[in-house]
All heavy atoms as a GROMACS GRO file, in nm:
protein
  584
    1MET      N    1   2.966  14.459   6.692
    1MET     CA    2   2.846  14.388   6.735
    1MET      C    3   2.858  14.238   6.709
    1MET      O    4   2.818  14.158   6.791
    1MET     CB    5   2.724  14.448   6.663
    1MET     CG    6   2.595  14.396   6.712
    1MET     SD    7   2.574  14.449   6.883
    1MET     CE    8   2.414  14.388   6.916
    2THR      N    9   2.915  14.204   6.595
    2THR     CA   10   2.930  14.062   6.561
    2THR      C   11   3.024  13.992   6.658
    2THR      O   12   2.999  13.879   6.698
    2THR     CB   13   2.982  14.047   6.417
    2THR    OG1   14   2.894  14.116   6.330
    2THR    CG2   15   2.991  13.902   6.377
    3LEU      N   16   3.134  14.060   6.696
    3LEU     CA   17   3.229  14.002   6.791
    3LEU      C   18   3.162  13.976   6.925
    3LEU      O   19   3.182  13.870   6.985
    3LEU     CB   20   3.350  14.094   6.808
    3LEU     CG   21   3.457  14.047   6.904
    3LEU    CD1   22   3.516  13.915   6.855
    3LEU    CD2   23   3.565  14.150   6.920
    4PHE      N   24   3.080  14.072   6.970
    4PHE     CA   25   3.009  14.053   7.097
    4PHE      C   26   2.912  13.936   7.089
    4PHE      O   27   2.903  13.856   7.183
    4PHE     CB   28   2.935  14.181   7.138
    4PHE     CG   29   2.861  14.164   7.267
    4PHE    CD1   30   2.929  14.164   7.387
    4PHE    CD2   31   2.724  14.147   7.268
    4PHE    CE1   32   2.862  14.147   7.507
    4PHE    CE2   33   2.655  14.130   7.388
    4PHE     CZ   34   2.725  14.131   7.507
    5LEU      N   35   2.841  13.924   6.978
    5LEU     CA   36   2.746  13.814   6.961
    5LEU      C   37   2.819  13.680   6.961
    5LEU      O   38   2.774  13.584   7.024
    5LEU     CB   39   2.666  13.833   6.832
    5LEU     CG   40   2.555  13.731   6.806
    5LEU    CD1   41   2.452  13.734   6.919
    5LEU    CD2   42   2.488  13.759   6.674
    6MET      N   43   2.932  13.674   6.891
    6MET     CA   44   3.011  13.551   6.888
    6MET      C   45   3.064  13.518   7.028
    6MET      O   46   3.058  13.403   7.072
    6MET     CB   47   3.128  13.565   6.791
    6MET     CG   48   3.202  13.436   6.768
    6MET     SD   49   3.323  13.447   6.637
    6MET     CE   50   3.459  13.516   6.725
    7LEU      N   51   3.111  13.621   7.100
    7LEU     CA   52   3.160  13.600   7.236
    7LEU      C   53   3.047  13.553   7.327
    7LEU      O   54   3.067  13.467   7.413
    7LEU     CB   55   3.222  13.729   7.290
    7LEU     CG   56   3.286  13.722   7.427
    7LEU    CD1   57   3.400  13.622   7.428
    7LEU    CD2   58   3.337  13.858   7.468
    8LEU      N   59   2.927  13.604   7.307
    8LEU     CA   60   2.811  13.563   7.386
    8LEU      C   61   2.776  13.416   7.361
    8LEU      O   62   2.754  13.339   7.454
    8LEU     CB   63   2.692  13.652   7.353
    8LEU     CG   64   2.566  13.632   7.435
    8LEU    CD1   65   2.590  13.674   7.578
    8LEU    CD2   66   2.452  13.713   7.377
    9ILE      N   67   2.776  13.375   7.235
    9ILE     CA   68   2.743  13.236   7.200
    9ILE      C   69   2.850  13.140   7.249
    9ILE      O   70   2.822  13.039   7.314
    9ILE     CB   71   2.720  13.222   7.048
    9ILE    CG1   72   2.595  13.299   7.007
    9ILE    CG2   73   2.710  13.076   7.007
    9ILE    CD1   74   2.578  13.316   6.858
   10VAL      N   75   2.976  13.173   7.219
   10VAL     CA   76   3.087  13.088   7.264
   10VAL      C   77   3.092  13.086   7.416
   10VAL      O   78   3.115  12.981   7.478
   10VAL     CB   79   3.221  13.137   7.205
   10VAL    CG1   80   3.339  13.067   7.270
   10VAL    CG2   81   3.223  13.114   7.055
   11GLY      N   82   3.071  13.202   7.477
   11GLY     CA   83   3.072  13.210   7.623
   11GLY      C   84   2.964  13.126   7.687
   11GLY      O   85   2.986  13.062   7.789
   12ALA      N   86   2.846  13.126   7.628
   12ALA     CA   87   2.737  13.044   7.682
   12ALA      C   88   2.772  12.896   7.675
   12ALA      O   89   2.754  12.823   7.773
   12ALA     CB   90   2.608  13.072   7.605
   13ALA      N   91   2.825  12.854   7.562
   13ALA     CA   92   2.861  12.712   7.546
   13ALA      C   93   2.978  12.676   7.638
   13ALA      O   94   2.976  12.573   7.707
   13ALA     CB   95   2.897  12.683   7.401
   14ALA      N   96   3.080  12.761   7.641
   14ALA     CA   97   3.197  12.734   7.725
   14ALA      C   98   3.160  12.737   7.873
   14ALA      O   99   3.205  12.652   7.951
   14ALA     CB  100   3.307  12.836   7.696
   15GLY      N  101   3.080  12.833   7.911
   15GLY     CA  102   3.036  12.841   8.050
   15GLY      C  103   2.954  12.721   8.091
   15GLY      O  104   2.969  12.668   8.201
   16PHE      N  105   2.866  12.676   8.002
   16PHE     CA  106   2.786  12.557   8.031
   16PHE      C  107   2.875  12.436   8.055
   16PHE      O  108   2.861  12.365   8.154
   16PHE     CB  109   2.688  12.529   7.918
   16PHE     CG  110   2.611  12.402   7.934
   16PHE    CD1  111   2.504  12.396   8.022
   16PHE    CD2  112   2.646  12.288   7.866
   16PHE    CE1  113   2.433  12.278   8.040
   16PHE    CE2  114   2.577  12.169   7.883
   16PHE     CZ  115   2.469  12.165   7.970
   17LEU      N  116   2.970  12.414   7.962
   17LEU     CA  117   3.060  12.299   7.976
   17LEU      C  118   3.149  12.312   8.100
   17LEU      O  119   3.168  12.215   8.174
   17LEU     CB  120   3.145  12.283   7.852
   17LEU     CG  121   3.072  12.235   7.727
   17LEU    CD1  122   3.166  12.234   7.607
   17LEU    CD2  123   3.012  12.097   7.749
   18ALA      N  124   3.203  12.431   8.122
   18ALA     CA  125   3.292  12.451   8.237
   18ALA      C  126   3.220  12.430   8.369
   18ALA      O  127   3.274  12.366   8.460
   18ALA     CB  128   3.354  12.591   8.232
   19THR      N  129   3.097  12.482   8.381
   19THR     CA  130   3.024  12.463   8.506
   19THR      C  131   2.988  12.316   8.527
   19THR      O  132   2.983  12.270   8.641
   19THR     CB  133   2.898  12.550   8.511
   19THR    OG1  134   2.815  12.523   8.398
   19THR    CG2  135   2.932  12.697   8.518
   20ARG      N  136   2.964  12.243   8.420
   20ARG     CA  137   2.934  12.100   8.434
   20ARG      C  138   3.060  12.022   8.472
   20ARG      O  139   3.057  11.936   8.559
   20ARG     CB  140   2.876  12.042   8.306
   20ARG     CG  141   2.740  12.098   8.266
   20ARG     CD  142   2.638  12.086   8.381
   20ARG     NE  143   2.517  12.160   8.352
   20ARG     CZ  144   2.485  12.276   8.407
   20ARG    NH1  145   2.562  12.333   8.494
   20ARG    NH2  146   2.372  12.336   8.375
   21PHE      N  147   3.173  12.053   8.407
   21PHE     CA  148   3.299  11.984   8.437
   21PHE      C  149   3.344  12.011   8.581
   21PHE      O  150   3.396  11.922   8.648
   21PHE     CB  151   3.411  12.026   8.342
   21PHE     CG  152   3.394  11.978   8.201
   21PHE    CD1  153   3.447  12.049   8.096
   21PHE    CD2  154   3.327  11.860   8.172
   21PHE    CE1  155   3.434  12.006   7.965
   21PHE    CE2  156   3.311  11.816   8.042
   21PHE     CZ  157   3.365  11.888   7.938
   22MET      N  158   3.323  12.135   8.627
   22MET     CA  159   3.367  12.174   8.761
   22MET      C  160   3.258  12.151   8.867
   22MET      O  161   3.278  12.183   8.983
   22MET     CB  162   3.410  12.321   8.762
   22MET     CG  163   3.524  12.353   8.668
   22MET     SD  164   3.676  12.264   8.704
   22MET     CE  165   3.721  12.339   8.859
   23ARG      N  166   3.144  12.097   8.825
   23ARG     CA  167   3.030  12.069   8.913
   23ARG      C  168   2.990  12.194   8.994
   23ARG      O  169   2.980  12.191   9.116
   23ARG     CB  170   3.063  11.954   9.007
   23ARG     CG  171   3.082  11.824   8.934
   23ARG     CD  172   3.097  11.708   9.031
   23ARG     NE  173   3.109  11.584   8.960
   23ARG     CZ  174   3.222  11.516   8.947
   23ARG    NH1  175   3.332  11.562   9.004
   23ARG    NH2  176   3.226  11.403   8.881
   24LEU      N  177   2.967  12.303   8.921
   24LEU     CA  178   2.925  12.429   8.982
   24LEU      C  179   2.781  12.456   8.941
   24LEU      O  180   2.748  12.455   8.823
   24LEU     CB  181   3.015  12.544   8.933
   24LEU     CG  182   2.975  12.683   8.978
   24LEU    CD1  183   3.003  12.700   9.127
   24LEU    CD2  184   3.052  12.788   8.898
   25GLU      N  185   2.696  12.480   9.040
   25GLU     CA  186   2.558  12.516   9.012
   25GLU      C  187   2.550  12.668   8.998
   25GLU      O  188   2.586  12.741   9.090
   25GLU     CB  189   2.467  12.470   9.126
   25GLU     CG  190   2.455  12.319   9.136
   25GLU     CD  191   2.389  12.256   9.015
   25GLU    OE1  192   2.297  12.318   8.956
   25GLU    OE2  193   2.430  12.145   8.978
   26ALA      N  194   2.507  12.715   8.881
   26ALA     CA  195   2.497  12.859   8.858
   26ALA      C  196   2.379  12.887   8.768
   26ALA      O  197   2.338  12.802   8.689
   26ALA     CB  198   2.626  12.910   8.794
   27ASP      N  199   2.323  13.008   8.782
   27ASP     CA  200   2.213  13.046   8.695
   27ASP      C  201   2.267  13.080   8.556
   27ASP      O  202   2.388  13.087   8.534
   27ASP     CB  203   2.134  13.162   8.755
   27ASP     CG  204   2.220  13.284   8.782
   27ASP    OD1  205   2.343  13.275   8.768
   27ASP    OD2  206   2.163  13.389   8.817
   28VAL      N  207   2.178  13.101   8.462
   28VAL     CA  208   2.217  13.123   8.322
   28VAL      C  209   2.305  13.246   8.304
   28VAL      O  210   2.409  13.238   8.239
   28VAL     CB  211   2.092  13.126   8.231
   28VAL    CG1  212   2.130  13.165   8.090
   28VAL    CG2  213   2.022  12.991   8.232
   29PRO      N  214   2.269  13.363   8.359
   29PRO     CA  215   2.356  13.479   8.339
   29PRO      C  216   2.497  13.460   8.395
   29PRO      O  217   2.596  13.501   8.335
   29PRO     CB  218   2.284  13.594   8.412
   29PRO     CG  219   2.142  13.550   8.416
   29PRO     CD  220   2.145  13.401   8.428
   30THR      N  221   2.507  13.396   8.510
   30THR     CA  222   2.638  13.369   8.569
   30THR      C  223   2.717  13.272   8.483
   30THR      O  224   2.837  13.290   8.460
   30THR     CB  225   2.622  13.313   8.712
   30THR    OG1  226   2.547  13.406   8.789
   30THR    CG2  227   2.756  13.288   8.777
   31THR      N  228   2.651  13.170   8.431
   31THR     CA  229   2.716  13.072   8.344
   31THR      C  230   2.770  13.139   8.219
   31THR      O  231   2.884  13.115   8.178
   31THR     CB  232   2.617  12.960   8.307
   31THR    OG1  233   2.573  12.895   8.427
   31THR    CG2  234   2.681  12.858   8.216
   32VAL      N  235   2.690  13.225   8.158
   32VAL     CA  236   2.734  13.297   8.037
   32VAL      C  237   2.849  13.390   8.070
   32VAL      O  238   2.947  13.398   7.995
   32VAL     CB  239   2.616  13.372   7.973
   32VAL    CG1  240   2.664  13.461   7.859
   32VAL    CG2  241   2.510  13.274   7.923
   33ALA      N  242   2.841  13.460   8.182
   33ALA     CA  243   2.948  13.552   8.223
   33ALA      C  244   3.078  13.477   8.248
   33ALA      O  245   3.186  13.522   8.207
   33ALA     CB  246   2.907  13.630   8.347
   34ILE      N  247   3.069  13.362   8.314
   34ILE     CA  248   3.188  13.280   8.338
   34ILE      C  249   3.248  13.236   8.204
   34ILE      O  250   3.370  13.241   8.184
   34ILE     CB  251   3.153  13.157   8.425
   34ILE    CG1  252   3.125  13.200   8.568
   34ILE    CG2  253   3.263  13.052   8.420
   34ILE    CD1  254   3.067  13.092   8.654
   35GLY      N  255   3.164  13.194   8.113
   35GLY     CA  256   3.213  13.150   7.983
   35GLY      C  257   3.276  13.262   7.903
   35GLY      O  258   3.380  13.244   7.839
   36MET      N  259   3.214  13.381   7.905
   36MET     CA  260   3.270  13.495   7.833
   36MET      C  261   3.405  13.536   7.892
   36MET      O  262   3.500  13.563   7.819
   36MET     CB  263   3.172  13.612   7.835
   36MET     CG  264   3.049  13.590   7.750
   36MET     SD  265   2.925  13.719   7.765
   36MET     CE  266   3.007  13.854   7.682
   37ALA      N  267   3.413  13.539   8.024
   37ALA     CA  268   3.540  13.573   8.089
   37ALA      C  269   3.645  13.467   8.058
   37ALA      O  270   3.761  13.499   8.030
   37ALA     CB  271   3.520  13.585   8.240
   38GLY      N  272   3.604  13.341   8.058
   38GLY     CA  273   3.696  13.233   8.025
   38GLY      C  274   3.745  13.241   7.882
   38GLY      O  275   3.862  13.214   7.853
   39ALA      N  276   3.658  13.281   7.791
   39ALA     CA  277   3.697  13.296   7.650
   39ALA      C  278   3.802  13.406   7.636
   39ALA      O  279   3.900  13.390   7.564
   39ALA     CB  280   3.575  13.325   7.564
   40VAL      N  281   3.782  13.516   7.705
   40VAL     CA  282   3.878  13.627   7.698
   40VAL      C  283   4.012  13.586   7.760
   40VAL      O  284   4.119  13.608   7.703
   40VAL     CB  285   3.821  13.753   7.766
   40VAL    CG1  286   3.927  13.861   7.780
   40VAL    CG2  287   3.702  13.805   7.689
   41VAL      N  288   4.007  13.524   7.878
   41VAL     CA  289   4.130  13.480   7.944
   41VAL      C  290   4.202  13.376   7.859
   41VAL      O  291   4.324  13.383   7.840
   41VAL     CB  292   4.099  13.424   8.085
   41VAL    CG1  293   4.220  13.354   8.145
   41VAL    CG2  294   4.052  13.535   8.176
   42GLY      N  295   4.129  13.280   7.807
   42GLY     CA  296   4.189  13.178   7.722
   42GLY      C  297   4.253  13.237   7.598
   42GLY      O  298   4.365  13.198   7.558
   43TRP      N  299   4.187  13.336   7.536
   43TRP     CA  300   4.242  13.401   7.418
   43TRP      C  301   4.372  13.473   7.454
   43TRP      O  302   4.471  13.462   7.381
   43TRP     CB  303   4.140  13.500   7.362
   43TRP     CG  304   4.190  13.577   7.245
   43TRP    CD1  305   4.199  13.534   7.117
   43TRP    CD2  306   4.240  13.710   7.246
   43TRP    NE1  307   4.250  13.633   7.037
   43TRP    CE2  308   4.276  13.743   7.114
   43TRP    CE3  309   4.255  13.806   7.345
   43TRP    CZ2  310   4.328  13.866   7.081
   43TRP    CZ3  311   4.307  13.929   7.311
   43TRP    CH2  312   4.343  13.958   7.180
   44LEU      N  313   4.372  13.544   7.567
   44LEU     CA  314   4.493  13.615   7.609
   44LEU      C  315   4.608  13.518   7.638
   44LEU      O  316   4.722  13.542   7.598
   44LEU     CB  317   4.464  13.701   7.732
   44LEU     CG  318   4.378  13.824   7.708
   44LEU    CD1  319   4.340  13.889   7.841
   44LEU    CD2  320   4.449  13.923   7.618
   45VAL      N  321   4.579  13.409   7.707
   45VAL     CA  322   4.683  13.311   7.739
   45VAL      C  323   4.741  13.251   7.611
   45VAL      O  324   4.863  13.239   7.597
   45VAL     CB  325   4.627  13.200   7.832
   45VAL    CG1  326   4.723  13.084   7.843
   45VAL    CG2  327   4.599  13.259   7.969
   46LEU      N  328   4.655  13.215   7.518
   46LEU     CA  329   4.704  13.159   7.392
   46LEU      C  330   4.787  13.260   7.314
   46LEU      O  331   4.889  13.224   7.254
   46LEU     CB  332   4.588  13.107   7.307
   46LEU     CG  333   4.523  12.980   7.358
   46LEU    CD1  334   4.403  12.943   7.271
   46LEU    CD2  335   4.622  12.865   7.359
   47ARG      N  336   4.745  13.387   7.313
   47ARG     CA  337   4.822  13.491   7.244
   47ARG      C  338   4.960  13.506   7.306
   47ARG      O  339   5.060  13.518   7.235
   47ARG     CB  340   4.748  13.625   7.249
   47ARG     CG  341   4.619  13.628   7.172
   47ARG     CD  342   4.640  13.634   7.026
   47ARG     NE  343   4.698  13.765   6.992
   47ARG     CZ  344   4.722  13.804   6.871
   47ARG    NH1  345   4.696  13.727   6.770
   47ARG    NH2  346   4.776  13.922   6.849
   48VAL      N  347   4.968  13.505   7.438
   48VAL     CA  348   5.097  13.518   7.506
   48VAL      C  349   5.184  13.397   7.477
   48VAL      O  350   5.303  13.410   7.446
   48VAL     CB  351   5.077  13.537   7.658
   48VAL    CG1  352   5.208  13.524   7.733
   48VAL    CG2  353   5.015  13.673   7.686
   49LEU      N  354   5.127  13.277   7.484
   49LEU     CA  355   5.204  13.157   7.455
   49LEU      C  356   5.257  13.157   7.313
   49LEU      O  357   5.373  13.121   7.288
   49LEU     CB  358   5.120  13.031   7.480
   49LEU     CG  359   5.096  12.995   7.625
   49LEU    CD1  360   5.002  12.875   7.634
   49LEU    CD2  361   5.226  12.964   7.696
   50MET      N  362   5.174  13.200   7.219
   50MET     CA  363   5.219  13.205   7.080
   50MET      C  364   5.330  13.308   7.063
   50MET      O  365   5.424  13.288   6.989
   50MET     CB  366   5.102  13.236   6.986
   50MET     CG  367   5.007  13.120   6.968
   50MET     SD  368   5.087  12.973   6.901
   50MET     CE  369   5.137  13.032   6.740
   51ALA      N  370   5.320  13.420   7.132
   51ALA     CA  371   5.423  13.524   7.123
   51ALA      C  372   5.554  13.475   7.185
   51ALA      O  373   5.662  13.504   7.133
   51ALA     CB  374   5.376  13.650   7.193
   52LEU      N  375   5.545  13.401   7.294
   52LEU     CA  376   5.666  13.353   7.360
   52LEU      C  377   5.730  13.236   7.287
   52LEU      O  378   5.852  13.226   7.281
   52LEU     CB  379   5.634  13.311   7.504
   52LEU     CG  380   5.593  13.424   7.599
   52LEU    CD1  381   5.554  13.366   7.734
   52LEU    CD2  382   5.706  13.524   7.615
   53THR      N  383   5.648  13.149   7.233
   53THR     CA  384   5.704  13.029   7.170
   53THR      C  385   5.727  13.046   7.022
   53THR      O  386   5.819  12.986   6.967
   53THR     CB  387   5.612  12.908   7.195
   53THR    OG1  388   5.484  12.935   7.140
   53THR    CG2  389   5.601  12.878   7.343
   54GLY      N  390   5.645  13.126   6.955
   54GLY     CA  391   5.664  13.157   6.813
   54GLY      C  392   5.694  13.038   6.725
   54GLY      O  393   5.609  12.953   6.702
   55ALA      N  394   5.817  13.033   6.675
   55ALA     CA  395   5.857  12.930   6.580
   55ALA      C  396   5.851  12.791   6.641
   55ALA      O  397   5.820  12.694   6.572
   55ALA     CB  398   5.998  12.958   6.528
   56LEU      N  399   5.878  12.780   6.771
   56LEU     CA  400   5.873  12.649   6.835
   56LEU      C  401   5.731  12.592   6.830
   56LEU      O  402   5.712  12.474   6.802
   56LEU     CB  403   5.921  12.658   6.980
   56LEU     CG  404   5.919  12.528   7.060
   56LEU    CD1  405   6.010  12.425   6.995
   56LEU    CD2  406   5.959  12.553   7.203
   57ALA      N  407   5.631  12.676   6.856
   57ALA     CA  408   5.493  12.632   6.848
   57ALA      C  409   5.458  12.590   6.706
   57ALA      O  410   5.389  12.489   6.686
   57ALA     CB  411   5.398  12.741   6.896
   58LEU      N  412   5.505  12.665   6.609
   58LEU     CA  413   5.481  12.630   6.469
   58LEU      C  414   5.544  12.494   6.437
   58LEU      O  415   5.483  12.410   6.373
   58LEU     CB  416   5.538  12.737   6.377
   58LEU     CG  417   5.523  12.712   6.227
   58LEU    CD1  418   5.376  12.704   6.189
   58LEU    CD2  419   5.593  12.823   6.150
   59PHE      N  420   5.666  12.473   6.485
   59PHE     CA  421   5.734  12.346   6.460
   59PHE      C  422   5.661  12.229   6.527
   59PHE      O  423   5.641  12.124   6.465
   59PHE     CB  424   5.879  12.354   6.512
   59PHE     CG  425   5.956  12.227   6.493
   59PHE    CD1  426   5.996  12.186   6.366
   59PHE    CD2  427   5.987  12.146   6.601
   59PHE    CE1  428   6.067  12.069   6.349
   59PHE    CE2  429   6.057  12.029   6.584
   59PHE     CZ  430   6.097  11.990   6.457
   60VAL      N  431   5.622  12.247   6.651
   60VAL     CA  432   5.549  12.141   6.723
   60VAL      C  433   5.417  12.111   6.652
   60VAL      O  434   5.380  11.995   6.634
   60VAL     CB  435   5.526  12.180   6.870
   60VAL    CG1  436   5.430  12.084   6.939
   60VAL    CG2  437   5.658  12.185   6.944
   61GLY      N  438   5.348  12.216   6.609
   61GLY     CA  439   5.224  12.196   6.535
   61GLY      C  440   5.246  12.123   6.403
   61GLY      O  441   5.168  12.037   6.364
   62ALA      N  442   5.354  12.157   6.336
   62ALA     CA  443   5.386  12.091   6.209
   62ALA      C  444   5.418  11.943   6.230
   62ALA      O  445   5.373  11.858   6.153
   62ALA     CB  446   5.503  12.161   6.142
   63VAL      N  447   5.492  11.913   6.334
   63VAL     CA  448   5.524  11.772   6.363
   63VAL      C  449   5.398  11.696   6.400
   63VAL      O  450   5.374  11.584   6.353
   63VAL     CB  451   5.629  11.763   6.476
   63VAL    CG1  452   5.646  11.619   6.523
   63VAL    CG2  453   5.763  11.818   6.428
   64ALA      N  454   5.314  11.754   6.484
   64ALA     CA  455   5.189  11.688   6.522
   64ALA      C  456   5.100  11.668   6.400
   64ALA      O  457   5.039  11.561   6.384
   64ALA     CB  458   5.116  11.771   6.628
   65GLY      N  459   5.091  11.767   6.312
   65GLY     CA  460   5.012  11.753   6.190
   65GLY      C  461   5.066  11.644   6.100
   65GLY      O  462   4.990  11.565   6.043
   66ALA      N  463   5.198  11.639   6.086
   66ALA     CA  464   5.259  11.534   6.004
   66ALA      C  465   5.234  11.396   6.063
   66ALA      O  466   5.208  11.300   5.989
   66ALA     CB  467   5.409  11.560   5.990
   67MET      N  468   5.241  11.386   6.194
   67MET     CA  469   5.213  11.256   6.258
   67MET      C  470   5.068  11.214   6.234
   67MET      O  471   5.041  11.096   6.211
   67MET     CB  472   5.243  11.265   6.408
   67MET     CG  473   5.392  11.278   6.437
   67MET     SD  474   5.430  11.314   6.610
   67MET     CE  475   5.358  11.177   6.695
   68LEU      N  476   4.976  11.310   6.239
   68LEU     CA  477   4.835  11.280   6.212
   68LEU      C  478   4.817  11.232   6.069
   68LEU      O  479   4.744  11.135   6.044
   68LEU     CB  480   4.748  11.402   6.239
   68LEU     CG  481   4.599  11.386   6.208
   68LEU    CD1  482   4.537  11.280   6.298
   68LEU    CD2  483   4.527  11.518   6.225
   69VAL      N  484   4.883  11.298   5.975
   69VAL     CA  485   4.874  11.256   5.834
   69VAL      C  486   4.929  11.116   5.818
   69VAL      O  487   4.870  11.032   5.748
   69VAL     CB  488   4.947  11.357   5.743
   69VAL    CG1  489   4.962  11.302   5.603
   69VAL    CG2  490   4.873  11.489   5.741
   70ILE      N  491   5.041  11.086   5.881
   70ILE     CA  492   5.099  10.951   5.873
   70ILE      C  493   5.003  10.849   5.932
   70ILE      O  494   4.981  10.742   5.875
   70ILE     CB  495   5.236  10.946   5.944
   70ILE    CG1  496   5.338  11.027   5.865
   70ILE    CG2  497   5.282  10.802   5.963
   70ILE    CD1  498   5.469  11.049   5.940
   71TRP      N  499   4.943  10.882   6.047
   71TRP     CA  500   4.850  10.789   6.109
   71TRP      C  501   4.730  10.763   6.018
   71TRP      O  502   4.688  10.648   6.001
   71TRP     CB  503   4.802  10.845   6.243
   71TRP     CG  504   4.704  10.755   6.312
   71TRP    CD1  505   4.733  10.643   6.384
   71TRP    CD2  506   4.562  10.768   6.310
   71TRP    NE1  507   4.616  10.586   6.429
   71TRP    CE2  508   4.509  10.660   6.386
   71TRP    CE3  509   4.474  10.860   6.255
   71TRP    CZ2  510   4.374  10.645   6.406
   71TRP    CZ3  511   4.340  10.843   6.276
   71TRP    CH2  512   4.290  10.736   6.351
   72LEU      N  513   4.675  10.870   5.961
   72LEU     CA  514   4.562  10.856   5.870
   72LEU      C  515   4.602  10.774   5.746
   72LEU      O  516   4.526  10.689   5.700
   72LEU     CB  517   4.509  10.992   5.826
   72LEU     CG  518   4.432  11.071   5.933
   72LEU    CD1  519   4.410  11.213   5.886
   72LEU    CD2  520   4.301  11.002   5.967
   73TRP      N  521   4.721  10.800   5.694
   73TRP     CA  522   4.769  10.728   5.574
   73TRP      C  523   4.781  10.578   5.603
   73TRP      O  524   4.739  10.494   5.525
   73TRP     CB  525   4.904  10.786   5.530
   73TRP     CG  526   4.959  10.722   5.407
   73TRP    CD1  527   4.909  10.725   5.283
   73TRP    CD2  528   5.077  10.642   5.402
   73TRP    NE1  529   4.987  10.655   5.198
   73TRP    CE2  530   5.092  10.602   5.268
   73TRP    CE3  531   5.172  10.604   5.496
   73TRP    CZ2  532   5.197  10.523   5.227
   73TRP    CZ3  533   5.277  10.526   5.455
   73TRP    CH2  534   5.289  10.487   5.321
   74ARG      N  535   4.840  10.545   5.720
   74ARG     CA  536   4.853  10.404   5.757
   74ARG      C  537   4.717  10.339   5.783
   74ARG      O  538   4.696  10.224   5.749
   74ARG     CB  539   4.939  10.391   5.883
   74ARG     CG  540   5.085  10.411   5.860
   74ARG     CD  541   5.161  10.393   5.988
   74ARG     NE  542   5.303  10.404   5.967
   74ARG     CZ  543   5.390  10.410   6.066
   74ARG    NH1  544   5.350  10.410   6.193
   74ARG    NH2  545   5.518  10.420   6.039
   75ARG      N  546   4.629  10.414   5.845
   75ARG     CA  547   4.498  10.359   5.882
   75ARG      C  548   4.408  10.333   5.763
   75ARG      O  549   4.338  10.233   5.758
   75ARG     CB  550   4.431  10.458   5.978
   75ARG     CG  551   4.296  10.418   6.024
   75ARG     CD  552   4.300  10.370   6.162
   75ARG     NE  553   4.165  10.352   6.209
   75ARG     CZ  554   4.131  10.245   6.280
   75ARG    NH1  555   4.220  10.158   6.313
   75ARG    NH2  556   4.008  10.231   6.319
   76TYR      N  557   4.407  10.427   5.665
   76TYR     CA  558   4.312  10.418   5.556
   76TYR      C  559   4.374  10.389   5.420
   76TYR      O  560   4.307  10.401   5.319
   76TYR     CB  561   4.230  10.548   5.550
   76TYR     CG  562   4.148  10.568   5.675
   76TYR    CD1  563   4.183  10.664   5.770
   76TYR    CD2  564   4.037  10.488   5.701
   76TYR    CE1  565   4.110  10.681   5.885
   76TYR    CE2  566   3.964  10.504   5.817
   76TYR     CZ  567   4.000  10.601   5.907
   76TYR     OH  568   3.927  10.617   6.022
   77ARG      N  569   4.498  10.352   5.418
   77ARG     CA  570   4.565  10.320   5.292
   77ARG      C  571   4.502  10.193   5.234
   77ARG      O  572   4.476  10.098   5.304
   77ARG     CB  573   4.713  10.300   5.319
   77ARG     CG  574   4.791  10.250   5.204
   77ARG     CD  575   4.937  10.246   5.236
   77ARG     NE  576   4.965  10.165   5.356
   77ARG     CZ  577   5.084  10.117   5.386
   77ARG    NH1  578   5.185  10.144   5.312
   77ARG    NH2  579   5.101  10.044   5.495
   78ALA      N  580   4.480  10.197   5.105
   78ALA     CA  581   4.413  10.083   5.040
   78ALA      C  582   4.507   9.967   5.017
   78ALA      O  583   4.621   9.972   5.007
   78ALA     CB  584   4.358  10.128   4.906
   0.00000   0.00000   0.00000
């Protein structure tokens, strides 16, 4: 039940943003349904990408995180 409620909330927000970005006029139930379907599709795509890329994705994420830390360190160093 909790997963469905979370999917409903995320779907409503995602559907609202997606319909605005794509300039689609839709009623509330359609917007929520689009968002929920998009959340499921997005989750599946990310799972497949993570399975295919595995260690490479971890490495890219680690490099990006390190670059962010360096940027923050340079920006806010006393």
